N, C-alpha and C positions, 0 to 999 in steps of 0.2 A: 324160861322159854318153854313153850309146849312142845310135845313130841312131834306134832304135825309140822310145826314151824321148823323144827330141827331137821326133819327129813327134806323139806323144801330147800333149805339152805344147802344141805349136803348134796342134793341132786344138782343144784345150780353149780356148785364148785366142780362136780364131776364133768358136766357138759363143757364148762369153760376149759378144763384141762384137756378134753378130747379135741376141741377146736384148735387149741394151741399146738397140739401134736401134729394135726393135719397140716397146718400152715408151715410147720417146720419141715414136713416131708416135701411139700411143694417147693419150698425154698431150696431144699437139698437137690431136688430134681432139676431145677433151673440152673443151679450152680454146676451140676454135672453136665448139663447140655452145653453150658457156656464153655466148659473145659474140653468138650469134644472137638476134634479137628474137622473143620468143614472144608469142602472143596473150594479151590481158589476162585472159581467162577461165581460162587455164591458169596464168599467172604468179602469180595470187593464190590458187591452190588447193594443198592438201597433196597428197602422193602418193596417199593413200587416197581423197581426194575426186576426183582425176583418174581413178582406177580405177573409181569409182562412176559417173562421168559417161560412161565408155566403155560401161557397160551400157545406156545409153539410145540409143546409136548403132545404127542399123538393122543394121549388120553384126554386132553383138554381142548384140542383143536376143534374149531367150529367150521373152518374152511381149509381147503387144500387145493393146490394147483396141480391138475392132472398132467400138465406138461413137464413138471419137475419130477425126477426119479424119486421113488419112495425110499424113505429111510428104513433101516432094519426094524425099528420099533413099529413104524406104520405098516410095514408088510405083515408083521406079526398080528397086529390088530385086524387087518383086512382078512387074514386067514381065519381068525377066530369068528369073524362075522359071516364069511361066505363059504367056508368049508364045512358047513353043517351037513349032516347026512340027509336031513329032511329037505327034499327039493322044493316043497311049498315054502318052507322058512327061507330058503335061499332066494326064491323068486320074490317073496315079500320084501326081503331086504333090498334087492335091486330095484324093486318098484318104489320103495320109500326114498332111496337115493335119487332115483330118476325124478321123482316129484320135487325133491329138494332143489335139484339143478334146474328143473323147469320153472320153478318160482323165481329163480335168479335169471331167467331168460337165456340160460345156457342150453339151448335146444339140441345142439349136436351131442353134448355130453349126456343130456337127459335121454336122448334116443339110444345112445350106446348102452346105458343102464337098463332101459326097457328091453333091449335086444338080449342082453345077458339073462334077464329074468325069463324071457321066452325060451331061451336055450335050456333052461332048467327042466322043461317039460314036466311041470308039476301037474298032478291029477285034478287040481281045482279048476273047474271050467270057468267059473266067474273070474278068478284071478287072471287066467289067460286072456279072457275077454278084456279085462281092464288093462293088462299090459299092452295088448295090440291097440286098444283105443288110445291109450296115453302116448304110445309111440306115433300113432297117426296124428295126434295133436302136435307133437314136436316136429314131425315132418311137415305138417301144414304150415307152421310158423316159419320153417326154413324156406318154404316155397316148393317143396317136392309134393305137389298135389296128387300125382299119379301114385306114388309110393304110399302116401297117406290114405288114399282111397282103397288101395289093396289091403292095407292093415285093417280098415273098417270092415271089409268083406270077411277077413279072417276072424275078426272079433265077433261078428254075427254068426259065424259057424260054431263058435263056442256058446254063444248066447244070442239067439235070433232077436230077442226083444230088448237088447241093450240099447237104451235110448241115446246114450252119449255116443255110441258107435254110429247109430243111425244119423244123429245130428251132424257129426263130423263128416260122415260120408256124403250127406246132402250138401254141405258146404264145399266139399271137394268138387262135386259135380258142378256146382255153381261156378267155381273158379275155372274149371276146365271147359266151361260153356256147354256142358252136356245137360241142357235144361230138361230134356225129357227124362233122363235118368234121375235128375234131382227131384222131379215131381214124383217119380216112382218111390224113391226113398222116403220122401215126406209122407206119402200115402201109407207106407208101412207103419210109420210112427203114429199117424192120425188114426189108423185102425186100432191102435192100442189106447191112444188118448185123443179122442176126436176134437177136443176143445183146446188142445195145446197151442197157445198163441205163437210160440216160437216157430213151430213147424208150419202153421198156417201162414205166417208172414213170409217164410222162405219159399213156400209153395207158390204164393201169390207173385212173388218177385220172379221166380223161374218161369211161371206161366206167361207173364208179361213179356219177358225176354224171348221165350220160345215163339210167341206170336209175332214178335218183331222179326225174328230170323225167317219165319215162314213167309211173312209179307215181303221181305227183301228177296227171298228166293223166287217168289212168284214174279216180282218185278224183273229180276235178272233173266228168268226164263222167257218172259214176254219180250225183253230187249233182244235176247239172242234170236228169238223167233223172227223179229222184225229185221235184224241184221241178215239172217240167213235168207229171208225172202228178198231183201234188197240185193244181196250178192247173186242170188239165183237169176233175178231179172237182168243184172249186169252181164253175167256170163252168157245168158241167152242172147242178149243184144250183140255181144262181141261175136258170137258164133254166127248170128244172122248177118253180120257185116262181112263174113267170110275171112276174118282175121285168124290166122293160125298162131297158137301159143304153146310154148313149152315151159314146164316148171309147175303146171297145175297138178293137183292131186285129186284122187277120187276117194270118197269116204266109203264106209261099209254099205251104205244104201245106194252106192253107185252114182252119187251126185258129185259134181266138180266142186273143189274147195278153192278158196281165194288165197291160200297160203303162198303160192308161187307168183302172185300178181302184185306183190309189194315192190315199190321202187327202190332205187339204190341209195337215195339220200332222204333223210328226215321222214322216213316212212311214207313218201309220196307213192301214190298208186293210181291206177286208172279209175276214174269216177264218171258218173252219168248224172246229167241234170234232169229236171222235170220233163223236158222235151225229148228225152232219150238221146241227147247229144253226148258223145264220149270226149273225155279230156284225158290225154295221156302224159305221163312223165317221159321226157325225151332226153337222151344223152347225145351230145355232139362231141366227136373226138377229133383232135388235131394231131395226128401222129408225127408230123414234122417237128413239133415242139413238145410233144408228150403233155399236152394240155387238154382240158375238157371244159364243156359248158353243160349246165343242167337246166332244162326247162321243166318246171314242175307241172304246169298245166298247158298242154299244147292241144288246142281245139282241133278235132278231127276234120272240121270243114275249112280250116285255114290252110293256105298254100305255104310251102316251104320257103319260097322266096320272100314272103311277107315277113317271116321271122328273121331271115338273113338281112333284110333291109333295116330292120329295127336294131340288129346287133352290129352290123358293119356299115351302116349308112354314113353319108358324108357329114352329117351333123352329130354323129356319135363318136365319143372318145374311143380311140383304138385300144385294144388290149395291150398290156405291158410287153407281151412277147411279140407284138407286131407293130413296132414303131414306124415302119415304112408303109404301113397300110397296104400290104400286099393282099390281104384278105378283104374282098369286097363282094357285095351280093352277086355281081355278074362276072367275077373273076375266079370264083371257086367252083369246084365240082363236088358233088355229093355221091357217096357210094354206100351200099349196105353189103354185109357179108353173108354169102350163102354157105353156112357151115357144113352142109352135107357135101357140097362139091368143092369147098374151099376156094371159092371164086368171089371176086368183087363185082357187084352189079351196079351200073351207073343209074342215078335217080334223076328224073325230070324235076327240076326245082320249081317249075310252074304247077306241078301237081299238088293236090291237097294231101294232107297226111293220110286221110282215109283211103285215098286211091293207092298210095304207095303201100300201105299195109295190106291191101288186098292182092298185091302182086303174088303170083303163084309160087315165087321163090322166097318170099319174105316170111320170116318166122320171128315172133316176138319172144325173147327170152327173159325170164324173171320179171315179166310185166313191164319192161322198159324198152321201147324201140330205141335203136341207136344207129348213128350214121357217121361215116368218116368224111372229113372235109380236107381238101388239098387245093393248092393254087393251080388252076388249069394250065397245062403246058410247062409247069416248072420241072426242074431237074429232079426234085424230090418225088414229084408225082410219078415220073417215069420209073424211078427206082422202086417206089412203093408198089406200083402196079405190076412190075416185073416179078416181084416176090410171089404174087398170087398166080402168075402164069406158070411158074416153074413147078 
């Protein structure tokens, strides 16, 4: 056998001997580990169960429920993460956690993390702008558009050209229907990037909505102008008739307002037709039975007796409170109350409503003429009239 072959064989034996020794060491280590006493909670678990339990260990957890109190181990890890002396590092950590929660659509938790990052007051202006912008995004998804907009304003104080802050601010204005402000924010972005399609689209939408609001405003102003002109003509006609009214208000320009001319039921009020004829809501009161009747449109040119004939005529069903038909057109008396003298004044039933309202003592209150009706010569009428004499 040659020398070189002898060395090769010798070298091979030496390597084989080393490998055998290494295997023996591994076997010995495994035997030693097997003999070690393991915790009961591990001893009784399968390998898969042990892997699963590792997932609940703070060092390996991917999710945690903020509503559940922190374990001692978790609190320790949180302190390691957030108690760094560098405020920028702390703010960065809160930002990352906020982004993680935001992706899971946990917007309230995300906003809380961004808030903690802002509280760090780090000197990095860009990081502060990002924190405010991200919190604005979280608030936006929650529906707090005003808070989100305010965060966008703060973000731009740290970095005026932060496009994400400008974009979120424009969207907030859109949601709050502040279309003029939305256009202003879009213009700020388009000054930086004139061809940015995202801002061009938002601006176009806001401009269209703003024009719609301006159009509706013009229509409403025109409608109010017509209503005011109509009410002015109505009041002038009432005054020309010599009708005295109380309950009217005067505006700052010294013009009478119709606020006190509303009727007492269903919004009924005095109206006027194209021929300047007035129609009044009229209240008839029957004090003997504490009952009332309401006539929504009593033409001023109609006689009182005409309405009484329609209400208490022979062919008309009597009211439930007058089964004996005591109330008839020619058996009732009508009165109005002079509140200043606290007297009752008898009304001529043959008169028109217009003539009665022109009486020097008659005053229309709250836009509704009213009259008392009693059975002529009845015992109740005597007692009722006596109350006003005393």
